[in-house]
VOPADO-666734 format. One record per atom (N, C-alpha, C): chain; x, y, z. Coordinates in Angstrom, 1 decimal, padded with zeros to 4 digits. Layout:
BEGIN
   kette        x        y        z
       A        X        Y        Z
...
END
This chain:
BEGIN
   kette        x        y        z
       A   -158.9    075.7   -068.5
       A   -160.2    075.0   -068.3
       A   -159.9    073.5   -068.9
       A   -161.1    072.6   -068.4
       A   -161.0    071.5   -068.9
       A   -161.6    071.2   -069.9
       A   -161.8    072.4   -070.9
       A   -162.2    071.7   -072.5
       A   -163.7    071.6   -072.3
       A   -164.6    072.2   -071.2
       A   -166.1    072.1   -071.7
       A   -166.3    073.0   -072.4
       A   -167.7    072.4   -073.3
       A   -168.1    073.0   -074.2
       A   -168.1    074.4   -074.2
       A   -168.7    075.0   -073.4
       A   -168.8    076.6   -072.9
       A   -167.4    077.2   -073.3
       A   -166.4    076.9   -073.0
       A   -165.3    077.1   -073.1
       A   -164.5    077.4   -074.2
       A   -164.9    076.0   -075.4
       A   -164.7    076.2   -076.6
       A   -165.6    076.6   -077.9
       A   -166.8    077.2   -077.3
       A   -167.6    077.7   -078.1
       A   -166.8    079.1   -079.0
       A   -167.0    079.0   -079.8
       A   -166.8    080.3   -081.0
       A   -167.1    081.4   -080.2
       A   -168.0    081.5   -080.2
       A   -168.7    083.3   -079.8
       A   -167.8    083.5   -078.0
       A   -167.8    082.4   -077.3
       A   -166.9    082.7   -076.4
       A   -165.8    083.0   -076.7
       A   -165.0    082.2   -077.7
       A   -163.3    082.4   -077.5
       A   -163.3    083.8   -078.4
       A   -164.3    084.6   -079.3
       A   -164.4    085.6   -079.8
       A   -164.0    086.6   -078.7
       A   -165.3    086.5   -078.0
       A   -165.4    087.6   -076.8
       A   -163.7    087.5   -076.2
       A   -163.5    086.1   -075.5
       A   -162.2    086.4   -075.0
       A   -161.4    086.9   -075.4
       A   -160.9    086.8   -077.1
       A   -159.9    087.5   -077.5
       A   -160.1    088.7   -077.8
       A   -161.3    089.3   -078.1
       A   -161.8    090.8   -077.8
       A   -161.0    091.1   -076.7
       A   -161.0    090.4   -075.5
       A   -160.9    091.2   -074.4
       A   -159.6    090.9   -074.0
       A   -158.8    090.4   -074.6
       A   -157.5    090.2   -074.7
       A   -157.4    089.4   -073.2
       A   -158.0    088.1   -073.3
       A   -157.5    086.9   -072.4
       A   -157.0    085.4   -073.3
       A   -156.4    085.1   -072.4
       A   -155.5    083.9   -073.0
       A   -156.0    082.5   -072.8
       A   -156.4    081.7   -073.4
       A   -157.0    080.6   -073.0
       A   -155.6    079.6   -072.5
       A   -156.4    078.7   -071.7
       A   -155.4    077.9   -071.2
       A   -156.2    076.8   -070.6
       A   -156.1    075.3   -071.0
       A   -157.1    074.4   -071.4
       A   -155.9    073.2   -070.7
       A   -156.7    072.4   -070.1
       A   -155.5    071.3   -069.7
       A   -155.3    070.1   -071.2
       A   -154.6    069.5   -071.3
       A   -154.3    068.3   -072.4
       A   -155.8    067.8   -072.7
       A   -156.1    067.3   -073.8
       A   -157.1    066.2   -074.1
       A   -156.9    065.0   -073.4
       A   -158.0    064.7   -072.6
       A   -157.9    063.3   -071.9
       A   -157.1    063.5   -070.7
       A   -156.7    064.6   -070.4
       A   -155.6    064.4   -069.1
       A   -156.3    065.5   -068.2
       A   -157.2    064.8   -067.1
       A   -158.1    065.6   -066.3
       A   -157.3    066.2   -065.0
       A   -156.3    065.6   -064.9
       A   -155.5    066.0   -063.7
       A   -154.4    067.3   -063.7
       A   -154.5    067.8   -065.2
       A   -153.8    068.9   -065.2
       A   -153.8    070.1   -064.8
       A   -155.2    070.3   -064.5
       A   -155.8    071.3   -063.7
       A   -156.4    071.2   -062.6
       A   -156.4    070.2   -062.0
       A   -156.7    069.3   -060.9
       A   -157.3    070.6   -059.8
       A   -156.0    071.4   -059.2
       A   -156.1    072.1   -058.2
       A   -157.3    073.2   -058.3
       A   -157.3    073.8   -059.3
       A   -158.0    074.7   -059.9
       A   -159.4    074.1   -060.0
       A   -159.7    073.3   -060.7
       A   -160.9    072.7   -060.5
       A   -161.6    072.6   -059.6
       A   -160.7    071.7   -058.7
       A   -161.5    071.7   -057.3
       A   -161.8    073.0   -056.4
       A   -161.1    074.2   -056.7
       A   -161.1    075.2   -056.2
       A   -162.5    075.7   -057.2
       A   -162.7    075.8   -058.0
       A   -163.7    076.3   -058.6
       A   -165.0    075.7   -058.2
       A   -164.7    073.8   -058.2
       A   -166.0    072.9   -057.5
       A   -166.5    073.7   -056.3
       A   -165.4    073.7   -055.5
       A   -165.7    074.5   -053.8
       A   -166.3    076.2   -054.0
       A   -165.7    076.4   -054.7
       A   -166.3    077.8   -054.9
       A   -168.1    077.5   -055.3
       A   -168.3    076.9   -056.1
       A   -169.8    077.2   -056.6
       A   -170.7    076.2   -055.4
       A   -170.0    075.4   -055.0
       A   -170.7    074.5   -054.0
       A   -170.6    075.3   -052.5
       A   -170.2    075.5   -052.1
       A   -170.0    076.4   -051.1
       A   -170.4    078.0   -050.9
       A   -170.7    078.6   -051.9
       A   -171.0    079.8   -052.0
       A   -172.1    080.2   -053.2
       A   -171.4    080.2   -054.6
       A   -172.5    080.5   -055.5
       A   -173.7    080.0   -055.7
       A   -173.9    078.7   -055.3
       A   -175.0    077.7   -055.6
       A   -176.2    078.3   -054.3
       A   -175.7    079.5   -053.6
       A   -177.0    080.2   -052.6
       A   -177.0    081.5   -053.3
       A   -176.7    082.0   -054.2
       A   -177.1    083.3   -054.7
       A   -177.4    083.3   -056.1
       A   -178.4    084.7   -056.0
       A   -178.8    085.0   -057.7
       A   -178.6    086.2   -057.7
       A   -177.5    086.4   -058.5
       A   -177.2    087.6   -058.5
       A   -177.7    088.5   -059.5
       A   -177.9    089.8   -059.4
       A   -178.4    091.0   -059.8
       A   -177.9    091.8   -061.0
       A   -176.4    091.8   -060.6
       A   -175.4    092.4   -061.8
       A   -174.4    091.8   -061.5
       A   -173.1    092.1   -062.3
       A   -171.8    091.8   -062.1
       A   -171.1    092.1   -061.0
       A   -171.4    093.4   -060.6
       A   -170.9    094.0   -059.4
       A   -171.4    093.3   -057.8
       A   -172.8    093.4   -058.0
       A   -172.9    092.0   -057.1
       A   -172.1    090.3   -056.7
       A   -172.1    090.2   -058.3
       A   -171.2    088.5   -057.8
       A   -169.7    088.6   -057.3
       A   -169.1    089.9   -058.2
       A   -167.5    090.1   -057.9
       A   -167.5    090.1   -056.3
       A   -168.3    090.9   -055.4
       A   -168.7    091.1   -053.9
       A   -168.5    090.1   -053.4
       A   -169.5    089.1   -053.6
       A   -169.6    088.1   -053.0
       A   -168.7    087.1   -053.1
       A   -167.9    086.9   -054.2
       A   -166.8    086.2   -054.7
       A   -165.6    086.4   -054.0
       A   -165.5    087.6   -054.2
       A   -164.3    088.3   -053.3
       A   -164.2    088.0   -051.7
       A   -165.4    088.0   -050.9
       A   -165.4    088.0   -049.8
       A   -165.4    086.2   -049.1
       A   -166.2    085.6   -050.4
       A   -166.0    084.0   -050.0
       A   -164.4    084.1   -050.1
       A   -163.6    084.3   -051.1
       A   -162.0    084.0   -051.4
       A   -161.6    084.7   -049.9
       A   -161.0    085.9   -050.1
       A   -160.4    086.5   -048.9
       A   -161.0    086.4   -047.5
       A   -162.1    086.2   -047.5
       A   -162.6    086.1   -046.1
       A   -162.7    084.9   -045.4
       A   -163.2    083.7   -046.1
       A   -163.4    082.6   -045.8
       A   -162.5    081.9   -045.9
       A   -162.6    081.5   -047.2
       A   -161.4    080.4   -047.8
       A   -160.1    080.4   -047.4
       A   -159.4    081.9   -047.6
       A   -158.1    082.0   -047.7
       A   -158.1    082.3   -045.9
       A   -158.6    082.6   -045.2
       A   -159.0    082.8   -043.7
       A   -159.5    081.8   -042.5
       A   -160.7    081.4   -042.9
       A   -161.6    080.6   -041.8
       A   -161.5    079.4   -042.3
       A   -162.1    078.8   -043.6
       A   -162.6    077.5   -044.1
       A   -161.5    076.7   -043.7
       A   -161.4    075.4   -043.0
       A   -160.7    074.3   -042.8
       A   -160.1    074.1   -044.4
       A   -158.9    073.3   -044.1
       A   -158.5    072.7   -045.3
       A   -157.8    071.8   -044.9
       A   -157.8    070.3   -045.5
       A   -157.3    069.3   -045.2
       A   -155.8    069.2   -045.8
       A   -155.4    070.0   -046.5
       A   -153.7    069.7   -046.9
       A   -153.1    070.8   -045.5
       A   -153.7    071.2   -044.7
       A   -153.2    072.1   -043.7
       A   -153.7    071.2   -042.2
       A   -154.0    070.0   -042.4
       A   -154.4    069.1   -041.1
       A   -155.9    069.3   -040.7
       A   -156.9    070.1   -041.8
       A   -158.3    070.5   -041.3
       A   -157.9    071.7   -040.2
       A   -157.0    072.8   -040.5
       A   -157.3    073.4   -039.6
       A   -157.4    075.1   -040.6
       A   -158.1    076.4   -040.4
       A   -158.1    077.6   -040.8
       A   -156.5    077.6   -041.8
       A   -156.3    078.6   -042.6
       A   -155.0    079.0   -042.8
       A   -154.4    079.6   -041.6
       A   -155.5    080.5   -041.1
       A   -154.9    081.6   -040.3
       A   -154.4    080.7   -038.9
       A   -155.3    080.2   -038.7
       A   -154.7    079.0   -037.1
       A   -153.7    078.1   -037.7
       A   -153.3    077.7   -038.9
       A   -152.0    077.3   -039.5
       A   -151.0    078.4   -039.4
       A   -151.3    079.6   -039.6
       A   -150.4    080.4   -039.6
       A   -149.8    080.9   -038.5
       A   -150.8    080.8   -037.0
       A   -150.5    081.3   -035.9
       A   -149.6    079.9   -035.2
       A   -150.1    078.9   -035.5
       A   -149.6    077.5   -035.0
       A   -147.9    077.4   -035.7
       A   -147.6    078.1   -037.0
       A   -146.1    078.4   -037.9
       A   -145.5    079.1   -036.7
       A   -146.0    080.2   -036.3
       A   -145.5    081.7   -035.9
       A   -145.5    081.0   -034.7
       A   -145.7    080.2   -033.7
       A   -145.6    079.8   -032.5
       A   -144.3    078.8   -032.7
       A   -144.4    078.0   -033.5
       A   -143.2    076.7   -033.7
       A   -142.1    077.3   -034.0
       A   -141.7    078.5   -034.8
       A   -140.7    079.2   -035.2
       A   -140.0    080.5   -034.3
       A   -140.8    080.8   -033.4
       A   -140.8    081.9   -032.5
       A   -140.0    081.0   -031.1
END
């Protein structure tokens, strides 16, 4: 994480430890340590999560899974891929390789 106060809170850390989760935080004062994931979470929040009010955990999991598996990984245009979708990039790659 980016060392946000919610991730450093004692109660959060206790629950995390009880659940068997491991903490991974960037170095203090170095915002670039985890930049790709921070960017992804920001994109997920802006493009998807901000449009919903979930009634339960399963609903949230379903929406997040659909966003990642259907939209982000297949349809969303990525600047790193030349502003084309991963599916289009894969097709283009296979045409060149053939």
